[in-house]
C-alpha positions as YAML, in Angstrom:
chain: A
units: angstrom
residues:
- id: 1
  name: UNK
  ca: [-35.75, 82.88, 81.89]
- id: 2
  name: UNK
  ca: [-33.82, 84.23, 78.87]
- id: 3
  name: UNK
  ca: [-32.98, 87.82, 78.03]
- id: 4
  name: UNK
  ca: [-32.24, 89.05, 74.53]
- id: 5
  name: UNK
  ca: [-29.21, 91.39, 74.63]
- id: 6
  name: UNK
  ca: [-30.75, 94.28, 72.81]
- id: 7
  name: UNK
  ca: [-29.39, 97.73, 73.69]
- id: 8
  name: UNK
  ca: [-32.48, 99.82, 74.40]
- id: 9
  name: UNK
  ca: [-35.64, 97.95, 74.88]
- id: 10
  name: UNK
  ca: [-35.19, 94.33, 75.72]
- id: 11
  name: UNK
  ca: [-37.30, 91.21, 75.64]
- id: 12
  name: UNK
  ca: [-37.39, 88.64, 78.46]
- id: 13
  name: UNK
  ca: [-38.96, 85.20, 78.02]
- id: 14
  name: UNK
  ca: [-41.10, 83.68, 80.81]
- id: 15
  name: UNK
  ca: [-42.24, 80.13, 79.98]
- id: 16
  name: UNK
  ca: [-42.26, 80.79, 76.25]
- id: 17
  name: UNK
  ca: [-44.02, 84.17, 76.47]
- id: 18
  name: UNK
  ca: [-42.40, 87.57, 75.97]
- id: 19
  name: UNK
  ca: [-42.23, 90.31, 78.52]
- id: 20
  name: UNK
  ca: [-40.87, 93.62, 77.25]
- id: 21
  name: UNK
  ca: [-38.56, 95.41, 79.65]
- id: 22
  name: UNK
  ca: [-36.28, 98.47, 79.70]
- id: 23
  name: UNK
  ca: [-33.81, 100.07, 82.02]
- id: 24
  name: UNK
  ca: [-35.09, 103.17, 83.79]
- id: 25
  name: UNK
  ca: [-33.32, 104.80, 86.76]
- id: 26
  name: UNK
  ca: [-30.95, 101.80, 86.84]
- id: 27
  name: UNK
  ca: [-33.84, 99.32, 87.37]
- id: 28
  name: UNK
  ca: [-35.66, 96.95, 85.10]
- id: 29
  name: UNK
  ca: [-39.18, 98.17, 84.32]
- id: 30
  name: UNK
  ca: [-41.54, 95.57, 82.81]
- id: 31
  name: UNK
  ca: [-44.55, 95.99, 80.52]
- id: 32
  name: UNK
  ca: [-47.58, 95.65, 82.71]
- id: 33
  name: UNK
  ca: [-49.74, 94.46, 79.85]
- id: 34
  name: UNK
  ca: [-47.32, 91.69, 79.03]
- id: 35
  name: UNK
  ca: [-47.35, 90.45, 82.66]
- id: 36
  name: UNK
  ca: [-51.18, 90.63, 82.80]
- id: 37
  name: UNK
  ca: [-51.35, 88.62, 79.59]
- id: 38
  name: UNK
  ca: [-49.28, 85.84, 81.24]
- id: 39
  name: UNK
  ca: [-51.29, 85.89, 84.39]
- id: 40
  name: UNK
  ca: [-54.76, 85.84, 82.79]
- id: 41
  name: UNK
  ca: [-54.47, 84.34, 79.30]
- id: 42
  name: UNK
  ca: [-56.87, 87.12, 78.38]
- id: 43
  name: UNK
  ca: [-57.33, 87.74, 74.60]
- id: 44
  name: UNK
  ca: [-57.46, 91.51, 75.44]
- id: 45
  name: UNK
  ca: [-54.89, 92.00, 78.17]
- id: 46
  name: UNK
  ca: [-54.77, 95.77, 77.58]
- id: 47
  name: UNK
  ca: [-58.52, 96.09, 78.37]
- id: 48
  name: UNK
  ca: [-58.10, 93.73, 81.35]
- id: 49
  name: UNK
  ca: [-55.30, 95.91, 82.76]
- id: 50
  name: UNK
  ca: [-57.41, 99.05, 82.18]
- id: 51
  name: UNK
  ca: [-60.16, 97.62, 84.36]
- id: 52
  name: UNK
  ca: [-57.71, 96.54, 87.10]
- id: 53
  name: UNK
  ca: [-56.06, 99.98, 86.98]
- id: 54
  name: UNK
  ca: [-59.42, 101.73, 87.26]
- id: 55
  name: UNK
  ca: [-60.68, 99.50, 90.11]
- id: 56
  name: UNK
  ca: [-57.56, 99.04, 92.21]
- id: 57
  name: UNK
  ca: [-55.79, 102.35, 91.85]
- id: 58
  name: UNK
  ca: [-57.84, 105.11, 90.25]
- id: 59
  name: UNK
  ca: [-61.14, 104.51, 92.07]
- id: 60
  name: UNK
  ca: [-59.32, 104.17, 95.40]
- id: 61
  name: UNK
  ca: [-57.20, 107.21, 94.57]
- id: 62
  name: UNK
  ca: [-53.96, 105.37, 95.20]
- id: 63
  name: UNK
  ca: [-50.68, 106.68, 93.83]
- id: 64
  name: UNK
  ca: [-49.85, 105.09, 90.45]
- id: 65
  name: UNK
  ca: [-47.10, 102.45, 90.72]
- id: 66
  name: UNK
  ca: [-46.38, 102.51, 86.96]
- id: 67
  name: UNK
  ca: [-44.74, 104.93, 84.58]
- id: 68
  name: UNK
  ca: [-45.13, 105.24, 80.83]
- id: 69
  name: UNK
  ca: [-41.97, 104.31, 78.91]
- id: 70
  name: UNK
  ca: [-41.39, 103.72, 75.23]
- id: 71
  name: UNK
  ca: [-41.33, 100.02, 74.27]
- id: 72
  name: UNK
  ca: [-41.18, 98.41, 70.86]
- id: 73
  name: UNK
  ca: [-44.51, 96.99, 69.65]
- id: 74
  name: UNK
  ca: [-45.17, 94.19, 67.08]
- id: 75
  name: UNK
  ca: [-45.12, 96.72, 64.26]
- id: 76
  name: UNK
  ca: [-41.54, 97.63, 65.07]
- id: 77
  name: UNK
  ca: [-42.50, 101.11, 66.37]
- id: 78
  name: UNK
  ca: [-42.12, 102.41, 69.89]
- id: 79
  name: UNK
  ca: [-45.11, 103.45, 71.96]
- id: 80
  name: UNK
  ca: [-45.68, 104.83, 75.47]
- id: 81
  name: UNK
  ca: [-46.47, 101.75, 77.56]
- id: 82
  name: UNK
  ca: [-47.41, 101.31, 81.16]
- id: 83
  name: UNK
  ca: [-44.36, 99.82, 82.95]
- id: 84
  name: UNK
  ca: [-43.52, 99.02, 86.56]
- id: 85
  name: UNK
  ca: [-40.44, 97.92, 88.44]
- id: 86
  name: UNK
  ca: [-40.28, 94.62, 90.32]
- id: 87
  name: UNK
  ca: [-41.96, 96.04, 93.43]
- id: 88
  name: UNK
  ca: [-44.74, 97.57, 91.35]
- id: 89
  name: UNK
  ca: [-45.37, 94.41, 89.29]
- id: 90
  name: UNK
  ca: [-45.63, 92.40, 92.52]
- id: 91
  name: UNK
  ca: [-48.31, 94.79, 93.79]
- id: 92
  name: UNK
  ca: [-50.13, 94.42, 90.47]
- id: 93
  name: UNK
  ca: [-49.94, 90.62, 90.70]
- id: 94
  name: UNK
  ca: [-51.74, 90.83, 94.07]
- id: 95
  name: UNK
  ca: [-54.63, 92.50, 92.22]
- id: 96
  name: UNK
  ca: [-54.88, 89.77, 89.59]
- id: 97
  name: UNK
  ca: [-55.80, 86.45, 91.19]
- id: 98
  name: UNK
  ca: [-54.08, 83.68, 89.27]
- id: 99
  name: UNK
  ca: [-52.43, 80.32, 89.90]
- id: 100
  name: UNK
  ca: [-49.61, 81.56, 87.71]
- id: 101
  name: UNK
  ca: [-48.67, 84.32, 90.16]
- id: 102
  name: UNK
  ca: [-46.17, 82.45, 92.33]
- id: 103
  name: UNK
  ca: [-43.82, 81.27, 89.52]
- id: 104
  name: UNK
  ca: [-43.90, 84.81, 88.04]
- id: 105
  name: UNK
  ca: [-43.00, 86.31, 91.45]
- id: 106
  name: UNK
  ca: [-40.02, 84.02, 91.70]
- id: 107
  name: UNK
  ca: [-38.97, 84.91, 88.14]
- id: 108
  name: UNK
  ca: [-39.25, 88.65, 88.85]
- id: 109
  name: UNK
  ca: [-37.16, 88.29, 92.00]
- id: 110
  name: UNK
  ca: [-34.47, 86.43, 90.00]
- id: 111
  name: UNK
  ca: [-34.38, 89.11, 87.25]
- id: 112
  name: UNK
  ca: [-34.15, 91.84, 89.88]
- id: 113
  name: UNK
  ca: [-31.37, 90.04, 91.73]
- id: 114
  name: UNK
  ca: [-29.38, 89.59, 88.51]
- id: 115
  name: UNK
  ca: [-29.69, 93.29, 87.75]
- id: 116
  name: UNK
  ca: [-28.29, 94.18, 91.16]
- id: 117
  name: UNK
  ca: [-25.36, 91.83, 90.50]
- id: 118
  name: UNK
  ca: [-24.73, 93.49, 87.18]
- id: 119
  name: UNK
  ca: [-24.71, 96.97, 88.65]
- id: 120
  name: UNK
  ca: [-22.15, 95.83, 91.24]
- id: 121
  name: UNK
  ca: [-20.09, 93.88, 88.67]
- id: 122
  name: UNK
  ca: [-20.75, 95.06, 85.03]
- id: 123
  name: UNK
  ca: [-18.62, 92.23, 83.69]
- id: 124
  name: UNK
  ca: [-21.39, 89.82, 84.69]
- id: 125
  name: UNK
  ca: [-23.73, 91.44, 82.15]
- id: 126
  name: UNK
  ca: [-21.15, 90.97, 79.46]
- id: 127
  name: UNK
  ca: [-20.61, 87.32, 80.33]
- id: 128
  name: UNK
  ca: [-24.31, 86.60, 80.25]
- id: 129
  name: UNK
  ca: [-24.70, 88.30, 76.93]
- id: 130
  name: UNK
  ca: [-21.95, 86.15, 75.46]
- id: 131
  name: UNK
  ca: [-23.62, 83.03, 76.76]
- id: 132
  name: UNK
  ca: [-26.94, 83.99, 75.23]
- id: 133
  name: UNK
  ca: [-25.45, 84.58, 71.81]
- id: 134
  name: UNK
  ca: [-23.61, 81.25, 72.07]
- id: 135
  name: UNK
  ca: [-26.87, 79.51, 72.90]
- id: 136
  name: UNK
  ca: [-28.48, 81.06, 69.84]
- id: 137
  name: UNK
  ca: [-25.83, 79.49, 67.64]
- id: 138
  name: UNK
  ca: [-23.49, 82.36, 66.93]
- id: 139
  name: UNK
  ca: [-19.80, 81.46, 66.49]
- id: 140
  name: UNK
  ca: [-17.17, 82.98, 68.75]
- id: 141
  name: UNK
  ca: [-15.63, 85.30, 66.15]
- id: 142
  name: UNK
  ca: [-19.04, 86.84, 65.41]
- id: 143
  name: UNK
  ca: [-19.75, 87.21, 69.15]
- id: 144
  name: UNK
  ca: [-16.43, 89.07, 69.64]
- id: 145
  name: UNK
  ca: [-17.39, 91.55, 66.92]
- id: 146
  name: UNK
  ca: [-20.90, 91.99, 68.36]
- id: 147
  name: UNK
  ca: [-19.60, 92.58, 71.88]
- id: 148
  name: UNK
  ca: [-17.05, 95.13, 70.61]
- id: 149
  name: UNK
  ca: [-19.86, 96.84, 68.71]
- id: 150
  name: UNK
  ca: [-21.89, 97.03, 71.91]
- id: 151
  name: UNK
  ca: [-18.99, 98.72, 73.74]
- id: 152
  name: UNK
  ca: [-18.48, 101.20, 70.91]
- id: 153
  name: UNK
  ca: [-22.19, 101.97, 70.85]
- id: 154
  name: UNK
  ca: [-22.31, 102.57, 74.58]
- id: 155
  name: UNK
  ca: [-19.31, 104.92, 74.40]
- id: 156
  name: UNK
  ca: [-21.02, 106.90, 71.61]
- id: 157
  name: UNK
  ca: [-24.33, 107.22, 73.43]
- id: 158
  name: UNK
  ca: [-22.45, 108.37, 76.53]
- id: 159
  name: UNK
  ca: [-20.88, 111.12, 74.38]
- id: 160
  name: UNK
  ca: [-24.29, 112.12, 73.03]
- id: 161
  name: UNK
  ca: [-25.73, 112.31, 76.55]
- id: 162
  name: UNK
  ca: [-22.87, 114.42, 77.76]
- id: 163
  name: UNK
  ca: [-23.10, 116.72, 74.74]
- id: 164
  name: UNK
  ca: [-26.79, 117.66, 75.02]
- id: 165
  name: UNK
  ca: [-28.92, 114.72, 73.79]
- id: 166
  name: UNK
  ca: [-31.95, 114.54, 76.05]
- id: 167
  name: UNK
  ca: [-34.54, 112.16, 74.66]
- id: 168
  name: UNK
  ca: [-34.96, 108.92, 72.77]
- id: 169
  name: UNK
  ca: [-36.02, 110.67, 69.58]
- id: 170
  name: UNK
  ca: [-32.68, 112.49, 69.45]
- id: 171
  name: UNK
  ca: [-30.77, 109.26, 69.78]
- id: 172
  name: UNK
  ca: [-32.78, 107.79, 66.97]
- id: 173
  name: UNK
  ca: [-32.13, 110.79, 64.71]
- id: 174
  name: UNK
  ca: [-28.35, 110.55, 65.24]
- id: 175
  name: UNK
  ca: [-28.32, 106.80, 64.77]
- id: 176
  name: UNK
  ca: [-30.28, 107.19, 61.53]
- id: 177
  name: UNK
  ca: [-27.82, 109.72, 60.18]
- id: 178
  name: UNK
  ca: [-24.92, 107.32, 60.70]
- id: 179
  name: UNK
  ca: [-26.82, 104.40, 59.18]
- id: 180
  name: UNK
  ca: [-28.00, 106.39, 56.14]
- id: 181
  name: UNK
  ca: [-24.50, 107.67, 55.42]
- id: 182
  name: UNK
  ca: [-22.93, 104.24, 55.91]
- id: 183
  name: UNK
  ca: [-25.43, 101.94, 54.19]
- id: 184
  name: UNK
  ca: [-27.74, 104.35, 52.26]
- id: 185
  name: UNK
  ca: [-30.51, 102.96, 54.49]
- id: 186
  name: UNK
  ca: [-32.36, 104.31, 57.53]
- id: 187
  name: UNK
  ca: [-32.51, 101.66, 60.36]
- id: 188
  name: UNK
  ca: [-36.28, 101.15, 59.77]
- id: 189
  name: UNK
  ca: [-35.70, 100.49, 56.06]
- id: 190
  name: UNK
  ca: [-32.77, 98.23, 56.89]
- id: 191
  name: UNK
  ca: [-34.97, 96.14, 59.18]
- id: 192
  name: UNK
  ca: [-37.62, 95.90, 56.48]
- id: 193
  name: UNK
  ca: [-35.03, 94.73, 53.99]
- id: 194
  name: UNK
  ca: [-34.08, 91.88, 56.37]
- id: 195
  name: UNK
  ca: [-37.70, 91.10, 57.19]
- id: 196
  name: UNK
  ca: [-37.41, 92.08, 60.80]
- id: 197
  name: UNK
  ca: [-40.08, 93.38, 63.15]
- id: 198
  name: UNK
  ca: [-39.16, 93.49, 66.86]
- id: 199
  name: UNK
  ca: [-35.80, 91.80, 66.42]
- id: 200
  name: UNK
  ca: [-32.52, 93.67, 66.99]
- id: 201
  name: UNK
  ca: [-31.10, 94.73, 63.59]
- id: 202
  name: UNK
  ca: [-27.45, 94.26, 64.62]
- id: 203
  name: UNK
  ca: [-28.10, 90.69, 65.76]
- id: 204
  name: UNK
  ca: [-28.96, 89.97, 62.09]
- id: 205
  name: UNK
  ca: [-25.90, 91.64, 60.52]
- id: 206
  name: UNK
  ca: [-23.04, 89.74, 58.91]
- id: 207
  name: UNK
  ca: [-19.35, 90.39, 59.64]
- id: 208
  name: UNK
  ca: [-18.88, 93.34, 57.28]
- id: 209
  name: UNK
  ca: [-22.15, 94.95, 58.23]
- id: 210
  name: UNK
  ca: [-21.10, 94.88, 61.87]
- id: 211
  name: UNK
  ca: [-17.62, 96.09, 61.11]
- id: 212
  name: UNK
  ca: [-18.86, 99.10, 59.08]
- id: 213
  name: UNK
  ca: [-21.41, 99.89, 61.80]
- id: 214
  name: UNK
  ca: [-18.60, 99.97, 64.32]
- id: 215
  name: UNK
  ca: [-16.45, 102.12, 62.00]
- id: 216
  name: UNK
  ca: [-19.25, 104.69, 61.55]
- id: 217
  name: UNK
  ca: [-20.02, 104.91, 65.25]
- id: 218
  name: UNK
  ca: [-16.43, 104.96, 66.47]
- id: 219
  name: UNK
  ca: [-15.49, 107.62, 63.88]
- id: 220
  name: UNK
  ca: [-18.44, 109.73, 64.96]
- id: 221
  name: UNK
  ca: [-17.26, 109.56, 68.63]
- id: 222
  name: UNK
  ca: [-13.77, 110.78, 67.60]
- id: 223
  name: UNK
  ca: [-15.20, 113.60, 65.53]
- id: 224
  name: UNK
  ca: [-17.34, 114.76, 68.46]
- id: 225
  name: UNK
  ca: [-14.27, 114.87, 70.69]
- id: 226
  name: UNK
  ca: [-12.06, 116.57, 68.10]
- id: 227
  name: UNK
  ca: [-14.68, 119.30, 67.46]
- id: 228
  name: UNK
  ca: [-16.04, 119.38, 71.05]
- id: 229
  name: UNK
  ca: [-19.50, 119.46, 69.45]
- id: 230
  name: UNK
  ca: [-22.49, 120.39, 71.62]
- id: 231
  name: UNK
  ca: [-26.19, 120.20, 70.83]
- id: 232
  name: UNK
  ca: [-28.25, 118.19, 68.38]
- id: 233
  name: UNK
  ca: [-27.51, 120.20, 65.16]
- id: 234
  name: UNK
  ca: [-23.72, 119.89, 65.47]
- id: 235
  name: UNK
  ca: [-23.90, 116.32, 66.67]
- id: 236
  name: UNK
  ca: [-26.05, 115.50, 63.63]
- id: 237
  name: UNK
  ca: [-23.36, 116.99, 61.32]
- id: 238
  name: UNK
  ca: [-20.74, 114.85, 63.05]
- id: 239
  name: UNK
  ca: [-22.86, 111.72, 62.79]
- id: 240
  name: UNK
  ca: [-23.31, 112.26, 59.09]
- id: 241
  name: UNK
  ca: [-19.57, 112.79, 58.67]
- id: 242
  name: UNK
  ca: [-18.73, 109.65, 60.64]
- id: 243
  name: UNK
  ca: [-21.21, 107.64, 58.57]
- id: 244
  name: UNK
  ca: [-19.79, 109.01, 55.36]
- id: 245
  name: UNK
  ca: [-16.34, 107.71, 56.22]
- id: 246
  name: UNK
  ca: [-17.76, 104.22, 56.82]
- id: 247
  name: UNK
  ca: [-19.91, 104.61, 53.68]
- id: 248
  name: UNK
  ca: [-16.81, 105.37, 51.57]
- id: 249
  name: UNK
  ca: [-15.16, 102.23, 52.95]
- id: 250
  name: UNK
  ca: [-18.28, 100.22, 52.08]
- id: 251
  name: UNK
  ca: [-18.32, 101.45, 48.49]
- id: 252
  name: UNK
  ca: [-14.64, 100.67, 48.05]
- id: 253
  name: UNK
  ca: [-15.10, 97.12, 49.30]
- id: 254
  name: UNK
  ca: [-18.06, 96.71, 46.99]
- id: 255
  name: UNK
  ca: [-16.08, 97.90, 43.99]
- id: 256
  name: UNK
  ca: [-13.18, 95.56, 44.69]
- id: 257
  name: UNK
  ca: [-15.34, 92.49, 45.43]
- id: 258
  name: UNK
  ca: [-18.17, 93.15, 43.02]
- id: 259
  name: UNK
  ca: [-20.69, 92.27, 45.76]
- id: 260
  name: UNK
  ca: [-23.00, 94.41, 47.84]
- id: 261
  name: UNK
  ca: [-22.28, 94.64, 51.59]
- id: 262
  name: UNK
  ca: [-25.89, 95.10, 52.63]
- id: 263
  name: UNK
  ca: [-27.63, 91.71, 52.72]
- id: 264
  name: UNK
  ca: [-31.25, 90.64, 53.03]
- id: 265
  name: UNK
  ca: [-30.02, 87.57, 54.84]
- id: 266
  name: UNK
  ca: [-29.09, 87.48, 58.52]
- id: 267
  name: UNK
  ca: [-25.87, 86.02, 59.85]
- id: 268
  name: UNK
  ca: [-27.35, 82.85, 61.33]
- id: 269
  name: UNK
  ca: [-29.15, 81.98, 58.12]
- id: 270
  name: UNK
  ca: [-25.99, 82.33, 56.12]
- id: 271
  name: UNK
  ca: [-23.98, 80.33, 58.62]
- id: 272
  name: UNK
  ca: [-26.52, 77.51, 58.65]
- id: 273
  name: UNK
  ca: [-26.60, 77.34, 54.87]
- id: 274
  name: UNK
  ca: [-22.82, 77.06, 54.75]
- id: 275
  name: UNK
  ca: [-22.90, 74.27, 57.35]
- id: 276
  name: UNK
  ca: [-25.39, 72.27, 55.28]
- id: 277
  name: UNK
  ca: [-23.48, 72.60, 52.04]
- id: 278
  name: UNK
  ca: [-22.08, 69.22, 50.81]
...
């Protein structure tokens, strides 16, 4: 089992197949459709799950064991998706006869146990994230920047939550303001530039892109605290101001170096090309 250390919605790998998951009420919730696809090898797992849901729960008038949470789809957008925690997924597995059920049960139990460990000792999550980046081929200096960026991002989103941000769309609006002011690109356009779909944009940034992202987000946090801003309109103004400061730094670097900061390439590609140079 491997987890990608994305910040909002995450991807887990079970025997080479992806299972989307997200944190909800301090628990991992998994995409039911993704689990059904693994269990059945059905070409239409969504329809298969619809029939199971109708037969096993709706017809018998049982309480739903799933909730709808926003997960990223293959087109890069987020959609309401049926999700269930470990207990709920295990109940669903009982309704889908499959020889693949037992390994999946053990995998879910392991994921759940690791999450409990991380709640009790948050440092474990950080250590696991570092290991995953290392396994993907990232050098230590890049990993240090990425981990620092994660901490800065979490501190900023905590500020947003405490200052009146209530839903995912608001977080996306504020993030987009910082990105647009820093890089002259919305996150969605930035991902398109780099040829990304479901991948995490920040995992494909080079050193300066990461540093400027951190500068914009950290500055925004400080502006919120200095102004004691509350509510989405004022937070949006702060986010734009924080991004503009990082954007000014970007433009100055570009003038001095004669090179653009924003790159179509991702960090691993550039690093591999340098390694292969004679």
